[in-house]
DRENDO-1510 file (C-alpha; in Angstrom, 1 decimal, always signed):
<recs>
REC; n; res; u; v; w
REC; 1; UNK; +0.0; +0.0; +0.0 .
REC; 2; UNK; +2.7; +2.5; +0.9 .
REC; 3; UNK; +4.6; +1.8; -2.3 .
REC; 4; UNK; +1.5; +2.7; -4.3 .
REC; 5; UNK; +1.2; +6.0; -2.3 .
REC; 6; UNK; +4.8; +6.7; -3.0 .
REC; 7; UNK; +4.3; +6.2; -6.7 .
REC; 8; UNK; +1.3; +8.5; -6.9 .
REC; 9; UNK; +2.6; +12.1; -6.9 .
REC; 10; UNK; -0.8; +13.7; -7.0 .
REC; 11; UNK; -1.9; +11.7; -3.9 .
REC; 12; UNK; +1.3; +12.7; -2.2 .
REC; 13; UNK; +0.6; +16.3; -2.9 .
REC; 14; UNK; -3.0; +16.0; -1.6 .
REC; 15; UNK; -1.8; +14.2; +1.6 .
REC; 16; UNK; +0.8; +16.9; +2.0 .
REC; 17; UNK; -1.9; +19.6; +1.7 .
REC; 18; UNK; -4.1; +17.8; +4.3 .
REC; 19; UNK; -1.2; +17.4; +6.7 .
REC; 20; UNK; -0.1; +21.0; +6.1 .
REC; 21; UNK; -3.6; +22.3; +6.7 .
REC; 22; UNK; -3.8; +20.3; +9.9 .
REC; 23; UNK; -0.4; +21.5; +11.0 .
REC; 24; UNK; -1.4; +25.1; +10.4 .
REC; 25; UNK; -4.6; +24.6; +12.3 .
REC; 26; UNK; -2.7; +23.2; +15.3 .
REC; 27; UNK; -0.2; +26.0; +15.2 .
REC; 28; UNK; -3.0; +28.5; +15.3 .
REC; 29; UNK; -4.9; +26.7; +18.1 .
REC; 30; UNK; -1.6; +26.4; +20.1 .
REC; 31; UNK; -1.0; +30.2; +19.8 .
REC; 32; UNK; +2.1; +29.8; +17.7 .
REC; 33; UNK; +0.8; +32.1; +15.0 .
REC; 34; UNK; +0.7; +35.0; +17.5 .
REC; 35; UNK; +3.3; +37.6; +17.0 .
REC; 36; UNK; +3.5; +38.2; +20.8 .
REC; 37; UNK; +4.2; +34.5; +21.5 .
REC; 38; UNK; +7.0; +34.3; +18.9 .
REC; 39; UNK; +8.6; +37.5; +20.1 .
REC; 40; UNK; +8.2; +36.3; +23.7 .
REC; 41; UNK; +10.3; +33.3; +22.7 .
REC; 42; UNK; +13.0; +35.4; +21.2 .
REC; 43; UNK; +13.0; +37.6; +24.3 .
REC; 44; UNK; +13.1; +34.4; +26.6 .
REC; 45; UNK; +9.8; +35.4; +28.3 .
REC; 46; UNK; +7.5; +32.8; +26.7 .
REC; 47; UNK; +8.6; +29.3; +25.9 .
REC; 48; UNK; +5.5; +28.1; +24.2 .
REC; 49; UNK; +7.3; +27.8; +20.8 .
REC; 50; UNK; +10.2; +25.9; +22.3 .
REC; 51; UNK; +8.0; +23.5; +24.2 .
REC; 52; UNK; +5.8; +22.8; +21.2 .
REC; 53; UNK; +8.7; +22.3; +18.8 .
REC; 54; UNK; +10.6; +20.0; +21.2 .
REC; 55; UNK; +7.4; +18.0; +21.8 .
REC; 56; UNK; +7.3; +17.6; +18.0 .
REC; 57; UNK; +10.9; +16.6; +17.9 .
REC; 58; UNK; +10.5; +13.9; +20.4 .
REC; 59; UNK; +7.3; +12.6; +18.8 .
REC; 60; UNK; +8.6; +12.7; +15.3 .
REC; 61; UNK; +12.0; +11.3; +16.2 .
REC; 62; UNK; +10.6; +8.3; +18.0 .
REC; 63; UNK; +7.7; +7.8; +15.5 .
REC; 64; UNK; +9.8; +7.9; +12.3 .
REC; 65; UNK; +12.4; +5.6; +13.7 .
REC; 66; UNK; +9.8; +3.1; +14.9 .
REC; 67; UNK; +8.2; +3.3; +11.4 .
REC; 68; UNK; +11.7; +2.7; +9.9 .
REC; 69; UNK; +12.3; -0.3; +12.1 .
REC; 70; UNK; +8.9; -1.7; +11.0 .
REC; 71; UNK; +9.9; -1.1; +7.3 .
REC; 72; UNK; +7.0; +1.3; +6.8 .
REC; 73; UNK; +9.2; +4.3; +5.7 .
REC; 74; UNK; +12.4; +4.8; +3.8 .
REC; 75; UNK; +14.9; +7.4; +5.0 .
REC; 76; UNK; +16.1; +9.9; +2.5 .
REC; 77; UNK; +18.6; +12.2; +4.3 .
REC; 78; UNK; +19.3; +15.3; +2.3 .
REC; 79; UNK; +22.8; +16.3; +1.4 .
REC; 80; UNK; +24.2; +19.1; +3.5 .
REC; 81; UNK; +27.1; +21.4; +3.9 .
REC; 82; UNK; +28.1; +24.1; +6.3 .
REC; 83; UNK; +27.8; +26.7; +3.5 .
REC; 84; UNK; +24.2; +25.8; +2.8 .
REC; 85; UNK; +23.4; +25.7; +6.5 .
REC; 86; UNK; +24.9; +29.2; +7.0 .
REC; 87; UNK; +23.1; +30.7; +3.9 .
REC; 88; UNK; +19.8; +29.0; +5.0 .
REC; 89; UNK; +20.2; +30.2; +8.6 .
REC; 90; UNK; +20.9; +33.8; +7.4 .
REC; 91; UNK; +17.8; +33.9; +5.2 .
REC; 92; UNK; +15.7; +32.4; +8.0 .
REC; 93; UNK; +17.2; +34.7; +10.6 .
REC; 94; UNK; +16.8; +37.9; +8.6 .
REC; 95; UNK; +13.1; +37.1; +7.9 .
REC; 96; UNK; +12.5; +36.1; +11.5 .
REC; 97; UNK; +14.2; +39.2; +12.9 .
REC; 98; UNK; +12.4; +41.6; +10.5 .
REC; 99; UNK; +8.9; +40.1; +10.8 .
REC; 100; UNK; +8.8; +38.0; +14.0 .
REC; 101; UNK; +7.5; +34.9; +12.2 .
REC; 102; UNK; +9.2; +31.7; +10.9 .
REC; 103; UNK; +8.0; +30.3; +7.6 .
REC; 104; UNK; +5.4; +27.9; +9.1 .
REC; 105; UNK; +4.0; +30.4; +11.5 .
REC; 106; UNK; +3.8; +33.2; +9.0 .
REC; 107; UNK; +1.6; +31.1; +6.7 .
REC; 108; UNK; -0.6; +30.1; +9.7 .
REC; 109; UNK; -0.8; +33.8; +10.7 .
REC; 110; UNK; -1.7; +34.9; +7.2 .
REC; 111; UNK; -4.4; +32.2; +7.0 .
REC; 112; UNK; -5.9; +33.6; +10.2 .
REC; 113; UNK; -6.0; +37.1; +8.7 .
REC; 114; UNK; -2.9; +38.8; +10.2 .
REC; 115; UNK; -2.1; +41.6; +7.8 .
REC; 116; UNK; +1.6; +41.8; +8.7 .
REC; 117; UNK; +2.0; +38.1; +7.9 .
REC; 118; UNK; +0.0; +38.4; +4.7 .
REC; 119; UNK; +1.8; +41.3; +3.2 .
REC; 120; UNK; +5.2; +41.2; +4.9 .
REC; 121; UNK; +5.5; +37.5; +5.4 .
REC; 122; UNK; +4.0; +36.0; +2.2 .
REC; 123; UNK; +5.5; +38.7; +0.0 .
REC; 124; UNK; +8.9; +38.2; +1.8 .
REC; 125; UNK; +8.8; +34.5; +1.4 .
REC; 126; UNK; +8.0; +34.8; -2.3 .
REC; 127; UNK; +10.7; +37.4; -2.9 .
REC; 128; UNK; +13.2; +35.5; -0.9 .
REC; 129; UNK; +12.5; +32.2; -2.6 .
REC; 130; UNK; +12.7; +34.0; -6.0 .
REC; 131; UNK; +16.0; +35.6; -5.2 .
REC; 132; UNK; +17.4; +32.4; -3.9 .
REC; 133; UNK; +16.3; +30.6; -7.0 .
REC; 134; UNK; +17.9; +33.2; -9.2 .
REC; 135; UNK; +21.2; +33.1; -7.3 .
REC; 136; UNK; +21.2; +29.3; -6.9 .
REC; 137; UNK; +23.1; +28.5; -10.1 .
REC; 138; UNK; +25.9; +30.8; -9.1 .
REC; 139; UNK; +26.1; +29.5; -5.5 .
REC; 140; UNK; +25.5; +25.8; -6.2 .
REC; 141; UNK; +29.0; +24.8; -6.8 .
REC; 142; UNK; +30.7; +27.4; -4.6 .
REC; 143; UNK; +29.4; +28.6; -1.3 .
REC; 144; UNK; +26.7; +26.0; -1.0 .
REC; 145; UNK; +29.2; +23.1; -1.2 .
REC; 146; UNK; +31.7; +24.6; +1.4 .
REC; 147; UNK; +32.1; +22.2; +4.3 .
REC; 148; UNK; +30.2; +19.5; +2.4 .
REC; 149; UNK; +29.2; +16.5; +4.6 .
REC; 150; UNK; +26.8; +14.7; +2.3 .
REC; 151; UNK; +23.9; +12.7; +3.8 .
REC; 152; UNK; +25.6; +12.3; +7.2 .
REC; 153; UNK; +23.2; +11.7; +10.1 .
REC; 154; UNK; +23.9; +12.3; +13.8 .
REC; 155; UNK; +24.2; +8.6; +14.6 .
REC; 156; UNK; +26.7; +8.2; +11.7 .
REC; 157; UNK; +28.7; +11.2; +12.9 .
REC; 158; UNK; +28.9; +9.9; +16.4 .
REC; 159; UNK; +29.3; +6.3; +15.2 .
REC; 160; UNK; +26.4; +5.1; +17.4 .
REC; 161; UNK; +23.2; +3.3; +17.0 .
REC; 162; UNK; +20.0; +5.3; +16.4 .
REC; 163; UNK; +18.4; +4.5; +19.7 .
REC; 164; UNK; +21.7; +5.3; +21.5 .
REC; 165; UNK; +21.2; +8.9; +20.3 .
REC; 166; UNK; +17.4; +9.1; +20.5 .
REC; 167; UNK; +16.9; +8.0; +24.1 .
REC; 168; UNK; +19.4; +10.4; +25.6 .
REC; 169; UNK; +18.1; +13.3; +23.4 .
REC; 170; UNK; +14.5; +12.6; +24.6 .
REC; 171; UNK; +15.7; +12.5; +28.2 .
REC; 172; UNK; +17.6; +15.8; +27.8 .
REC; 173; UNK; +14.5; +17.5; +26.2 .
REC; 174; UNK; +12.3; +16.2; +29.0 .
REC; 175; UNK; +14.7; +17.6; +31.6 .
REC; 176; UNK; +14.6; +20.9; +29.8 .
REC; 177; UNK; +10.8; +20.8; +30.1 .
REC; 178; UNK; +11.1; +20.1; +33.8 .
REC; 179; UNK; +13.6; +23.0; +34.2 .
REC; 180; UNK; +11.3; +25.4; +32.3 .
REC; 181; UNK; +8.3; +24.5; +34.3 .
REC; 182; UNK; +10.1; +24.8; +37.7 .
REC; 183; UNK; +11.5; +28.1; +36.5 .
REC; 184; UNK; +8.0; +29.4; +35.8 .
REC; 185; UNK; +8.2; +29.4; +32.0 .
</recs>
């Protein structure tokens, strides 16, 4: 069944649309499309974003690796490099600093009718993606390949089993949650 879904690109797009819509709905209901919540995270006064994202990391990390162990998914790590990471981080950071939204939350905020997200965010994402696409051929073989590390995953980097990494990471994230709650965040 999963092989037939993988082969049907239109079905994959439809499933992606449904999941994206659900994700946006949950972001909005969780308050993560609120400018004040996001700025509160950047100012270290409201940790709603961190708690939500770390919960997603734990859930996704465990879920994907269990599905992989069951043979239900196939991992496709993306190639990476330090140059691409720095360029992506700069683009993300500038947009985040200027507008106070990340790409996911800006779309959710625009969908709920926030004018700053609609006109600043969506326009900014469109212009930024267009600029990156225009510059990509010039950067592809130069800066984006600097510090190339290929499809290296954290377990491969540390020469350890997947669960040897997953379990301690989950424990560390849960300890972070306890610390934040005891600190009143």
